C-alpha positions in Angstrom: 0.1 -0.1 -0.1 1.5 3.9 -1.3 1.6 6.0 1.5 0.6 9.7 0.6 1.2 12.7 3.2 -1.0 15.1 3.3 -0.2 18.8 4.4 -2.9 21.1 4.5 -3.7 23.6 7.4 -7.7 23.4 6.0 -8.7 20.7 8.0 -12.6 20.6 5.7 -10.0 19.8 2.6 -8.0 17.2 4.8 -10.9 15.3 6.0 -11.9 15.2 2.6 -8.6 14.2 0.9 -7.8 11.5 3.3 -11.3 10.0 2.9 -10.8 10.3 -1.2 -7.2 8.8 -1.1 -8.1 6.0 1.4 -10.8 5.0 -1.1 -8.3 5.0 -4.1 -6.4 2.0 -1.9 -3.7 4.7 -0.6 -2.2 4.9 3.1 -3.0 8.3 4.9 -1.0 10.6 7.1 -1.9 13.8 7.4 -0.3 17.2 9.5 -2.2 20.9 9.5 1.6 22.9 9.6 4.8 22.7 7.8 7.0 21.8 10.8 4.9 18.9 11.8 4.6 17.6 7.7 8.4 18.0 7.7 8.4 15.4 11.0 6.3 12.8 9.4 8.2 12.8 6.0 11.1 12.2 7.6 9.2 9.7 10.1 7.2 8.1 7.5 9.2 8.3 4.2 5.6 8.5 2.3 5.7 7.8 -1.6 4.1 11.0 -2.8 3.5 14.5 -0.6 0.4 16.6 -1.5 1.5 19.5 0.2 -0.3 23.2 0.4 1.8 26.3 -0.6 0.5 28.7 2.2 1.2 26.9 5.5 1.7 27.9 9.1 5.0 27.6 11.1 6.8 26.7 8.0 5.3 27.4 4.2 4.8 25.1 1.8 7.8 26.7 -0.4 10.5 26.0 2.4 9.0 22.5 3.1 10.2 21.6 0.0 13.7 23.5 -0.1 14.6 21.3 3.3 12.7 18.5 2.1 15.1 18.7 -1.2 17.8 18.6 0.5 16.9 15.2 2.1 14.6 13.2 -0.3 13.7 12.5 -3.3 10.2 11.8 -2.9 7.5 13.3 -5.0 5.5 16.4 -4.2 2.4 17.5 -5.7 1.8 21.2 -4.5 -1.4 22.8 -3.7 -2.1 26.6 -4.2 -4.9 29.2 -3.9 -2.7 31.4 -5.5 -2.9 32.2 -9.6 -0.1 34.1 -9.9 2.6 32.6 -12.4 5.9 33.3 -10.1 4.0 31.5 -7.0 4.0 27.9 -9.3 7.5 28.4 -10.7 8.9 29.3 -7.7 7.6 25.8 -6.4 8.7 24.2 -8.8 12.4 25.4 -8.9 12.7 24.7 -5.5 11.6 21.2 -6.0 8.0 20.1 -6.6 7.2 17.6 -9.3 3.6 19.4 -9.9 0.6 21.4 -8.5 -2.7 21.9 -8.4 -4.8 25.6 -8.3 -7.3 25.5 -6.1 -10.3 25.4 -6.3 -9.9 21.7 -7.6 -11.6 18.3 -8.9 -10.9 15.7 -6.8 -11.1 13.4 -10.3 -8.3 15.2 -11.8 -6.1 15.6 -7.9 -6.6 12.0 -8.0 -5.1 11.2 -11.8 -2.4 13.5 -10.9 -1.5 11.7 -7.8 -1.2 7.9 -9.6 0.3 10.2 -12.4 3.3 11.0 -10.4 3.3 7.4 -8.5 3.9 5.8 -11.7 6.4 7.9 -12.8 8.5 6.8 -9.7 8.0 3.3 -10.4 9.0 3.8 -13.8 12.3 5.0 -12.8 13.1 2.7 -10.3 12.8 -0.2 -13.3 15.0 1.5 -15.1 17.6 2.4 -12.7 20.2 0.4 -14.6 20.2 1.9 -17.5 22.7 4.4 -19.4 22.2 6.9 -22.2 24.4 8.6 -24.0 23.5 12.0 -26.5 26.6 13.7 -27.4 28.6 15.3 -24.2 25.2 14.7 -22.3 25.6 11.0 -20.3 22.0 9.6 -18.3 23.0 7.9 -15.4 19.9 6.3 -14.8 20.9 4.6 -11.2 21.8 7.9 -9.5 19.6 9.6 -11.3 21.8 11.9 -12.5 23.0 14.0 -15.7 26.6 15.0 -16.7 28.0 17.3 -19.4 31.6 16.3 -20.0 31.9 14.5 -16.8 30.4 17.3 -14.9 27.6 16.7 -13.4 24.0 19.3 -13.8 22.3 20.6 -10.9 18.6 19.7 -12.3 16.0 19.5 -10.6 13.2 16.6 -10.9 10.8 17.7 -14.0 14.0 19.1 -15.8 15.7 15.4 -15.0 12.6 13.5 -16.3 12.5 16.1 -19.3 16.0 16.2 -20.5 15.7 12.6 -20.2 12.9 11.9 -22.8 14.1 14.4 -24.9 17.5 12.4 -25.4 15.8 8.9 -25.8 13.8 10.9 -28.9 16.3 12.7 -30.6 15.5 14.4 -33.8 11.5 14.2 -33.2 9.4 16.9 -32.7 6.5 17.1 -29.4 4.0 19.9 -29.1 3.8 21.0 -25.7 0.9 19.4 -25.0 2.8 15.4 -25.8 5.6 16.7 -23.9 3.0 17.5 -20.8 1.6 14.5 -21.1 4.5 12.5 -21.4 6.2 13.9 -18.7 3.9 14.8 -16.5 1.4 11.9 -17.2 -1.7 13.3 -17.5 -4.0 15.5 -20.3 -2.5 19.1 -18.9 -5.7 21.5 -18.4 -3.5 24.5 -17.0 -1.4 26.5 -18.8 1.5 25.1 -21.5 3.6 27.4 -20.4 5.1 24.8 -18.1 6.9 23.2 -20.5 8.5 26.7 -21.6 9.7 27.6 -18.2 11.7 23.9 -17.7 12.7 23.8 -21.4 14.4 27.5 -20.3 15.7 26.0 -17.3 17.5 22.8 -19.0 19.1 25.1 -21.9 20.6 27.4 -19.2 22.5 24.6 -18.4 23.1 22.3 -21.7 23.3 25.1 -24.1 27.0 27.1 -24.8 24.4 29.6 -25.0 21.4 29.8 -24.3 19.7 32.6 -26.2 20.7 30.8 -29.4 19.8 26.7 -28.7 21.4 24.3 -30.6 20.3 21.4 -28.7 16.6 22.3 -27.6 15.2 23.6 -30.7 11.9 25.9 -30.8 9.5 24.9 -33.5 7.9 27.6 -34.4 3.9 27.3 -33.8 4.0 24.0 -32.6 6.9 22.9 -29.9 10.3 21.5 -29.5 12.9 19.4 -31.1 16.0 18.1 -29.4 19.3 17.4 -31.1 21.1 14.7 -29.5 
């Protein structure tokens, strides 16, 4: 039974999430503030964390910052804010996905399943290695090296670059990349892909403003040249 930690300070929402997640077959732990959630994460080692952005005692962003130094547990961030900057900061700090309140329970459960599937797939691929030019993917360590130097990639950056490296020369729309990497039919802003591509270019391109690897296809999406 997969373990899910819900860190949320709205008691009604906590009860709703706990009920639906348990009905879906998960073992659920809950915390009403960031500090309690961090302690539970360290103690229970959950398979996934559903994390509110606005929390007492320790907010969701600081929670992500601390946890990412200790665990690679996938994080689904909940936020009532609609500003792009809040979502981007959460992703930069290590959140794997986000849902903006109010959200539908079916959508949230679908995202939970998708995150868990990707984690299981990554574990099965641990022995695999991929080489693309001066880039080398070490699946066992979940690291990507450029000219022998490890790149400081966030979880989604890593998954996106691995996907590109497996399919060099092929064009993908933003919607296809969202489906493949985020694991569901994305209902929100496809600029999420653009943000991650921009971060990747800063790490794998000699001149990020004039990319030669992650090529933008106007009106379509992106293509990776290995």
